[in-house]
N, C-alpha and C positions, 0 to 999 in steps of 0.2 A: 204227389203221392196221396192216395185216397185216405180220407179221414177215417180212422178206426176207433172202436170202442175197446178200452182197456180196463180190466178189473185188477186192482192191486190190493192184496190182503196184508195186514199189518202195516198199513200206510201212515199211521199217525206220527211216526218218528223214524229216525235212523235210515237204513237202506230203503225201506219201502217208501218212505216219504220222499226220499231223493229220486227214486224211480218214477213215482207218480208225477212229481213236478217236472221231470225231464219229458215225459210224454205230453203233458199239458203244454209245456213251452213250445214243443214241436207241432202243436195244434190238434192233437187227438182228443177224443172224449174220454174221460177217466171216471171210474167209479172206485171210490176208496173205502176200505173197511179197516176197522180196528175192534178189538174186544172192549176197549174203554171209550164210552160215548163222549165224555168231556174232552178227552185228548183228540178224538176224531173231529169233534166240532171246532176245536181250536185250529187244527190243520186246515179244515174245510174253509174257515174264514181267512186263514193266512193265505190261502191259495186264491182268494178273491170271490169264492162262492158263485162263480160264473155259470153261464148256461152249459158249458161243456164239462161240468163237474157234478157228480152225485156222490152220496154217502150212504153207508149202512153199517151200524155197529152190531157185532155179533161174534160169537165163538165159532171159528172155522171148523172145529172138530164136530159140530152139529151140522148135518147135511142141510137143514133148513136155512142156515146162513147162506151157504152157496146158492141155494134155490132162490133166495130173496135177492142176492146180488144180480143173478141172471135176470130176475123179473124187472128189477129197477133199470138195468142196462137196456133191456128190450123196450120198456115203456118210455124211457127218456130218450134213447139214442138209436133203437131199432136193430141193434146187432150186438153180438159178443164176439169180438175178433181175437183178443189176446187175454189169457188169464196169467197173472203172475202170483205164484204161491210163495209169497215172502213171509207171511206170518209164521213166527217160530221162536223157540226159546232155547237158551244155551247156558250151561253152568258147569262147574267142575266139582267132581266128588270122586274120591278113590273107589275103585271097583268093589273092594270088599265091604264098603260102607253103603253100597246101593241096595235099597229094599224095593219091594214090588211097587209100592206107591210112588216112590221117587221115579223109577223107570217109566211107570205109566204116564207121568206128566209129560214126558217127552214124546212118548208114542202117540199120546192123545193130540197134543197140539201140532207136533211136527209131521208125523206120518199120517195120522187120521185126518188132520186138517187138510193136508195136501191131497190125500186120496179122495175125500168126499167133496171137497170143493171142485176138484177136477171132474169127478163123477156128475156134478151138477151142470157143468158148462158143456160137456161133450155132446149131449143130445142136440143142443142148439147148433154147435159147430157142425154136426152131421147134416142138420137141415141146410146149413149155409154152404155146405160142401167145402168147408175149409175153416182153419182156426189154428191158433198157436198157444201152447201151454208152456210157460217157463217156470221151473221150480228153482228155488234157492237152496243150494247144498253147501258143502264145505270141502276144501282140499284135504282136511284131516281124515276123511274117509280112506284115503290112500296114502296118508302120511302121519304115522302115529307120533305123538308127543309124550314121552315118558314122564316128563316133568310137569305135565299139566293134565291130570287124568280126567277124562270126560267120556267114559265108555257109554253112558246112557244117551246123551244127546247125539254122539257120533253114530251110534247104532241106529238111531231113528233117521238120521240124515243118510246113512248108508242104504237104508230101505228106499228112501226117496230117489237115490241114484239108480237103484235097481228098477224102481217103478217107472222111472223116465225111460229107460231103455226098452222096457216091455211095452209101454203104451205107445211108444214111437213105432214099434213093430206092429201092434194091433191095429192102429188107426192111420198108418202112413198111406195106404191106398185110398183113403177118404180125404187126403189133402190135409190131415191134421198133424201138425208138427209138435213134438214134445222134446224139450231140452232142459238141462240144468245148467245154471250159472253158479259157480261155486266161489264166493268171495273169500279172500284171506282176511287178515285183520283190517277192518275199515274204521275210519275215525266217525264214531257215532256215540250217542249218549250212553249205550251199553257199556262202553269201554272207559267212560268217564274221562279224566284228565291223564290216564295212563297208557293211552293207545300207543304213543311214540315208543314206550319201552319194548314193544314187540316188533319194532322195525327189523331186528336182526333175523326174524324168522323168514323174512322175504329175500329173494335174490336181488332185489332192487334196493334193499336196505332202507325202506321207508314203509309206513303203513298206507293203506289205500284211502282214497276220499270217495264219498258216495257216488260222485260223478263218474269215477272209474268203473263202478259197477253198472250204473245207469246207462252208460254208453254202450256196454256190451249187451245189456238186456235189450236195449233199443235195436242194436244191430241184428241180434238174433230174431227178435220179433218181426223185423222188416225183410229178413233174407228169406228167400223162397226154397232153398235147397239145404238147409241145415236141420237135421233131426237125429234124435237118439244120441246127442253129444252131451258130454259133461265138460264144461269149459271153466277152467280155473281162472280167476281174476285176482 
């Protein structure tokens, strides 16, 4: 399988870190991003700081971050084959307590981050006559939890699901595939030591591991006939 260049946002920890490592271990070139430079540097060194790895710290809601990630990928590796829009934030707050500033934090990072980073890579993918965008969503878009109110982040993720379907339609004829992988509760630092308490939310009665998500992201990235799909993991 041809070595590809993968950009992963929000890759300093959690699911993004797991995805980046999975592609690295499979032999691809990877450009990792995080908002926090110190955390990104730590992950970069943990991954071995090898020739098939590059990094850039920046806020994905600023289109300049996406443009810089593309620039680095092209300068170091010569292509942009896969973008994984993983950077995102999630929290719980009752609907009636949400104000505009709180809602905007999720729309900015989750929706605008995904939107404008994708906008940065599509021109290069059009030049290459192919590419893959994989967004990270949530099954909660279609499965409400009354006991855990999170209307603000779920609204932003719902917009990402809709964007996925629309972009798949707009760019399918140019051989650009766009999909969303929607993880359930995954054992990451975000959930701390309490992840297993959520096992009952899942039909398998366990929480997921980062490799469960990484395997699906990798499969979708390498499959040539999946687009416009929302895949729950």
